[in-house]
N, C-alpha and C positions, 0 to 999 in steps of 0.2 A: 528165374531168377538174376536174367544178366542187365538187366538196368536199371538192376538195387548193386549198390561199394555196396560194403562193406562205411558203415560212416555215413554214407549217401544218403539220397531223396529224389521223390516224382514226383515234380509237379502234379496235377492239371487245372485248369481253370473251373470256376468254379459248377460242377454239373447241374444247379441248382439257380433259380431264382431268389440275389437274395439283394436282404430289401435291409435296411441297415438301425437300428429305433430310437425318436434323439433319446440324445448325451444326457444323461439327470444331471443336468444343476448341485444334487444333491447327492451325500452316498444317500442309502436307504438309512430308515428306524430302526435296528439291525444295526448302523455303522457310526449313524449322529447319534449316539447313545455315546461315542467314543471319541467323536469330536467338541472338541465348548464349541458352544455357540454355533455349532453346526448348524443349526435352525430349520423348517419343515423343506421338504425334500422337494423341490418342484423342476418338473418337466420342455424341454424345448417342444411350441405347437412344431403340427405334422410339419407347415411349410416351414418351416426351415430345423425340420431334419438332417441331418447330414448323408448324403450318401459316399455310398463306395466307390472310389476312381475305377474310370473303368468297368465301369453297373451296367452297359451293351455289352460290352464282351462276355460282359460271364452268362447274362439273357443266350449268347448265341452259344455259347456252348456247356449248351443241356450236356453231350454225351460222352465228354472226353471223360472226363470219372472212368464210367462201366467199360472206357478200352484202356487205362489206366492198369483199372482192376485187375485184366487180362494176365496182371506180371505177377499180381502179389502170388503170397502163400493161400490158398482154399477158406481156409476159414475167420470171420469178421466177427469182432465184437459192437458190439451196435445195439445199444437201451433207446432205440428213436426207431419211429417211422418212413425213415427219411423215405420219398425218394425225389427221385431228376425231377419231375415238377412241382414236390417243394420249394418252400422257404428258412434262411438263411436267417438270423435278430444278426447285428450288432450292438452291442450295447455299449456305453466309455460309463463315465461317472466323474465330480472332479465335485467338491463343495466350493457349495452354495457362497460363503462368506469372503473365502479365499478365495478362489477357481485354482486351490491348488492343482492336482489331477490327479488321482487314486492307479497306483500298481496294481495289478495280477496276480493269484495265479487263481489254475480255473486246471479237475479233475473230473475223472470221471469215474464209476464200480459199475466193474460185469460184471458178471455168473455165469464162470464155467459149468455147463449143464453133465451129465455123466458121460455121455457122448463125448465133446472135450476134450475131458481129462483123460490121461498128463497133455499138458497143452504148448507146448513153443510158440511165443511169443519173437516175431521177429521186428514187425513196420510197425510204428503208427501214427498217427497224422491230427492237425488238426487243423485247421481254415488261419490266417492272420492279414486281415482287411487292413486299408489305406482309407484317408475318410475324404473327402473330395476340400479339402483347406487343407491334405495335406500332411495330417498326424495321424497315426498312427503309427504303426512299425513301416519299417522299411527294408530296402533291401538289406544286407549285411548288419543288421541289427538280430543281433545275440536274444536266444532263448533256451529257457531250460527246459528237461526234458527228468521223467522220474517219473516209477516206476514200483509200487507196493504192493505187494498181496499179508492178507489176510486169510491165513485156509481152512479158519473158519466159519468166513462168510459172519459173520455178525449184524453187517451194514453198521457197524462201528469206524470208523472212519482213522480214529485215534487206536483201531489195532489190523492197522497195514502196517508194514512191518517193508521201508525201502527197502529198494535185491538189484535196484537201477538206477546211473543216476548221471547226467551225460551235459554237457551243453552242442547246446548247435549252430549257423548261422544260418541268418536267411538268407532264399535266393533272390525272390521276388513274390511278390506281396498280390494279395486276390485272387490268393489262388488254395488246390486242399496238400498241403507239401504235405508228405509222407516221407517219413526219417528213416532207417536203419537204424534197428543197436547194435549197438558195438558188439555185442555177446545172446544170443537167447537167451528170452526168462519160460525154464519151465520151472511148471508147475504141476502143482500134488494134484490140490483141487481148491472153489472155495473163490475169493477173493480176487480182481485184476483192478486196483486202481491206477489208472494212467491219467499226468501232471501233465502241462507246463507251462513255466513261467517266466516272466519279462520282463530279460533283465539288463531291457534299457537303463539312459538315466537323466534319458532328455525328461520336459515339464510338457510330457504328454501326456491324456489319461491311454489307457488298455481296450482293445477292442475289443470285447468277449462273444469270441460265435455261438450262439444257444438257439436250440428249438423247440420255439414255441407252444404248447402242448394242441392249439392249434394247425398245427403247421406237421405234426408226430410228434413232440416230443411227450415225454410226461411224466403227469402231476400226481399221479397214483403214485408213484413209488419213484422218488429223487432221488436220484442216482449221482447226481454233480454240485458239488462242494470248490473252495473258494478260502483259497484268502485276502484281503487289501492291507492296503500301503497305510491305511487309516491311523493304525499307533507307533507303524513304524520302518520299516524294509521289510517285506515281502518273504523272505531269506536268506540267506547266507550259505553265495553257491557251492562252498563246500558242505552241505546239510537242506539240499534241498527239496527237505520232506516233511521242512518240518509245519506244513499248510495243511497239513492229509486231516490234523484234529476241526480243523472251524468244519463247518456242516451249513451255516445258511449260504444261498442265490444273495444280486441282489434285486434291489428292491424295484418292482413296476412306480408308473407315474402317479399310483397312488399309495407309493411304500409300502403295501403289501408286497408280498415275501415273491419276485420273480420266480413263477411256476415251469416246468422245460426243465432240461438236457443239453449239454456243451456239443456245439460237434465236433468232438473226438471221434475217436479210429483208430483199433486196433486191427489185426492181419500178425495168422500164424496159424501152425498144421498140426498135427497130435500126433506128441515125441515119440523118437524111436522107444520101443523100447530098455532099461534099462540108460537109461536117459537122466544124470546127476537131476537132482531137483534143487535152482540154485537158490542157496543160501546156504545159515548154514557156517559148521566150522571152524570161527569165530577160538582164540590160541582159548584153551581152559586152562581158570586160573585157580586151582582149589583152596583158596582165601579166599572167593564168597558167598556169601548164602545162598547155594541153590532152594531149590522148591521142598515140599513135604508133605509126607500122603497122597501118595500115588496112586491110584485106579484103572482100568480098563470095566468096561458093565458091553457082556452082545460081541455078537458075533456077528459077520458079515456087514449091518452097523456099527460101531463102537464107539464109544465113550468114554477117553481121556481125562482124565478133571483131574486136579490136585492140588493144594495148598500154595498161593502164591508166597515168598522166603520171610521171610516177620522182619519183622524190626526195628531201632528202638525209637520212643517215639514219652515226649513231655508235652506237659497241660499248657494251653492261657495261663495266663497272669494277667485281670487287670490291676491298675492301670494300664494300658499301652494306645493310646487311642492320639500319639503323634511322634515325632523322631525324637524329643528329648525322654517322651518314657519310653519310648519303646525296649519291650520285655525282650535280656537277651538269651539266644537258644543254642544249640550245638550244630553242627554238619551232620547229616544225615541223618538226621530224625530225625520221624511224623512228630509235625508241632500239630494236636491236637486240641481246632478253635473254637470257635463262635462268632459269626456279623451279628451286632445287636443294630438295629435299626435307630434304639434310642438313645449313643454313641455317642456323644457330641465330634470326635473325629475328626481331621485335620484336613486345609484343600490347599494342597501346595499349585496346581492346577490342569493336576488330572482327574480330579472327580476328589472328592467326599471318604478317604481309607480315612475305618471305624478301626485294621487291626497295625498293629509299629511290634515286626522282630528286629531285632539288632546280631548283629554278626561281623568279625571282624576276616578283615586280609590280611598276614602277615606275609606273604612274596609275590610275586606279580604272577596266578594265572588263571585259568578256566573256572567260574566259578555261577554254576549252575541252580534253578530254585523250579518251583512247580510247585501246585495244584493239583497234589492228590485226590482227595476224592471232594469235587464242588454241594455236594445240597443235596445238587437242582438248582444252585442257584447259577449267578454273572458276572464272574467273580472275574479281577479282574489284579493286575500283578504291577511294581514297579521297583527300581531299585533307584536308587538314592544315597548320597558321599549324608552320614552320619550331620553331618556341620551344617551342610547347604554349601554350592548351592544349592536348590531343592530341581534340576533338572535330572530329569531320567538315567539313566545308566544304561537298563536294560529294560525290558518290561515284554506283556508278552495282555493283550488284549481284544480277544475272538468274547465273538460276542457266546451267548443265551448253551451248551453244550458244548464248546470249544474247549480241545484240553490245551487251560493256558504253562507256559516253563515258557522259558525261554537259554541261555549259554551265554555271555557276556563271558570275555579277560578282563581284570577287575586291576587294578598296581591296588600296594598294599595301602591299608589305613580301613578304617570305618561306617562299618556302609547298612544301611536298614533296602526292609523286602515289607511296604507298602501292599495291604487287601482290603480294597475296595466293591459294591459289592455296586448294581443296577437293578434296581425296580421292574427287569424285565418282562412283557404282559408274558413274553413264551418260557419264563422260564421263573417265577413269580418272588421273585422274596419271603422271604417271617420277618418276627420279627427278633426272632433269634433264630440262627438258619445255624450244626454244628457244619465243620466241612474238618477238612489237612492236609495240612503247607509241608512241604520239603526241603531246604535252601540242599546243595549237594556239593561241597569244598573242597577241597584238599581230601587227596587216602579214603573217599565214596566214588562212588557209583551209580547210577541215574538208571537205573532198569528200569531197561527199551523197547523185550517180547520173552521171546518161549522161545524156543527149539526143539522140533519134536525127529526124535529116531523113530523108526521100523525095525528091523530085524528076527530074525529068523529063532535067536533063541534066546534065554537067559541070561547066557557071558556075554553076547554082540557089543564091538568097542566103536562107539558115534567114531562116524564121520561122515565125509562127502558122500562117498556109494552111499544106504545108509538116511542120512535123512530127507526126514517127506516133510517136513513144513516150519512156518511160523504165525506166527499170530502174536499180538503185541497187548504189552502190560500190564491190565485191563482185562482181558478174560481168563480165563482161568481152569479151561477146558475144547476136548479142541472132538468132534466126531467124524474118525472115519468111515465116508459113504460109504467102501468097500474095503473092505479087508482082512486078507487070505487069517484062515483059519490056522492057526500055532503063533500068532508074528505078537511082538517081542514087543514093546516105547520103551522109552527112556527118554526123559524131559528134563532139561534146559535151563536157568537162567540164564540170558543174557543184557550185557550192561555197557554199550556201546559195543567197546569189538575186540569183549572179551567172554565166556560163558566163564560162570557152572559145572563145578564135574557135573556125572550126569547119576540123573536117582538112579530109582535099580529096575530092573523092567519089572513089572507088568502087563499081562497078559494080557486079553478081553475075556472073563468068566460070562456063562449062561446069563443073558438076561432070557429070564427067564418066571414061567405061574404068576403073570398082569395079567389081567383084563385079554380080552382083545374087540374092537368098534367091525361094527359093518360101513355105516358112512364119516369120514373124515372130511368137518366146513370149516375154512378161514375166512376173516370178513381182515378185513387188510382193512378198512377205515379207524381210524380215529392209533389208538391203542391194539386195538384190535382183541379176535374174540376167536375159541377156540372151539370148536361141539362138534364133540361129538357121543353114536351112541350105537342100541342094535350091540350085536353080535354079546358073550358071555364073561365071567369070571366080578372073585368077588372085587367090588369098589373101594374094601371101605377103607380109609386114612388115603385117599387118592390122593396125589401131588404129578402134576405137571413141570416138563423141565426143560430148553432147546440149547444145545451144545450148554449142557451140563450147571445152568441159568432159573432158577425155578419162578416163580411168582407174586407181585407182593401184596393177591387175596388169595383166597382161599378158593381154590372152584367149589358150582355149583354141581351140586349134584343130586342126583334122581334116583333112586333105584333099582323100582320099576320100570321106568320105563330106562336100565341099561347110560343114563346118558348122565355125561359129563361138559358139566359149560368153561371155558376156561378168559376171565378178562384181562383185558393187560391193562397195564404198563409190564415186564417181568424187572425181578431182580433190582438190575443194573441200570433199568430206567429207559433201556427201544421198548418199544412199539412190535409186532407182532411180525407187523408187515419188515420190522426192519431186522429181529435175529432170526428171521425162519421166510426167504424166499422160495417159491411153489416149489413141492418134490418137495423139502428140508426136511425134518427127522423128527420126530417127538415123544419123549422117553418120557412114558407114563405105570409110574411108582405107585404099589399099596405094598396094604402088609406084608400082601399077597406073596408079590411078589413083585417080576416088572419088565417091561413088552416097551415094542416103537406102533408107531403108526406115520404115514409119512401119510401125507395130501396128495390125492391124483391128479397126476399132470395133461 
């Protein structure tokens, strides 16, 4: 590792023939929904496509990367099948009306195999391009580096909890630039998210490196996530993880989501026994609301589940269709509301906002707002001064499925939170869609996830030595893939840099008495399907869960063939693909008992 110093990097002229996709002169249909008068996407013709500076040199340097890899940790995180002769594409975006550039953050999700875990991530890298016209990344510019972890492998980037974030300066461009993390990130199991953030402030769009399906990228199992600057800055450098909730890739020339994966790599090694897992250890605040009803079922694979901390709530009161009629709501309270397209709403420039909620700031400080549950609709939120002018002081306007949340320092005064819905084809709105929101103010805290600790006795004290893993606020269960007999688990609720007192300790009760199956087949197209057949056992009352989450529909059962067919999606909206990577554990519950099955690897 002598060639990789602390916070250092290694460059390799791209060992891959590099082709630049024509710069798209408008955001995709997904982005256009949030840019006033964005217009129809169009693409430069092939003859106008920008080329990467030094393209010929890149073609002549196909073997440099393999030489550099000899100095790296032996395990490579890679979600595509790129070879030395494959092609990386680069694309950039501008608004086709204003020609304003879009800055991007880009990330990939990597799922650890049982053989890799526990894993120590030490080096991360991506490709940073300069186009022939000089736009794009330049030497000396800064990028953000961020690593998130979802120990439950939910496939939902909103459940990726940030465990490492830093900035780095580019030494050169049109290379694969590798950066050694300031401290290794040690992960017990699950998903690792590695992302980069364009922190440049020039008026140039971000060149995003992508491996298209025809070049080895994955279309059937999307692993890439982005956040764009169409609704404001990508991320506060002090909180680079805010973009993990965005799940849509840019669009291609036809306006369809661009498929494939970003060119991102991670390098590491199996962690030594006893190495502390990264994360956990937040200051304990006994006044914070903790989790409830913690249970653990199973031995070997053990499902630890819990109920989320209860929150005070209030119901929406109509009419609240404008700033003048905004409903006054307290801080730190769940607002249960409905988006009604029959409401007239008010358009102040960012779109037609049907629901308005008012709050008062008495002392300058940070205020947060979030959509707790979007009801499957593409919702956006904007904060304005109640008396105007109606220029947003904070906003969150991701696309369908994005976690909408913002934090802003507000001066004393009266403000409103405007909620608006887009009739997005990816998650079409109904005429009356329920959702919930919350405004976090003084004296309150935003639930950011859960910490899980594992000890060898029921009285163990949670600390860094027994921290097992972390997951985001949208998951309330974790399957421990290899739970040692007699292990006890405790769970805390995390609120930023504080955590609640730990739950009582629970140990895995036997998952027994359930049916067995001779065949496990999973189809990952669309919402996905799980088919179980053969074996024996009573199927009365059968239900399936993944990571403690059930499905929206009951399974179809044929007792004569001893078969169970379960169609997705799950109750939390995830497809089978998102919730169940290859080899995942599926829990089968019946009136007679419990059992688990795994897809053959």
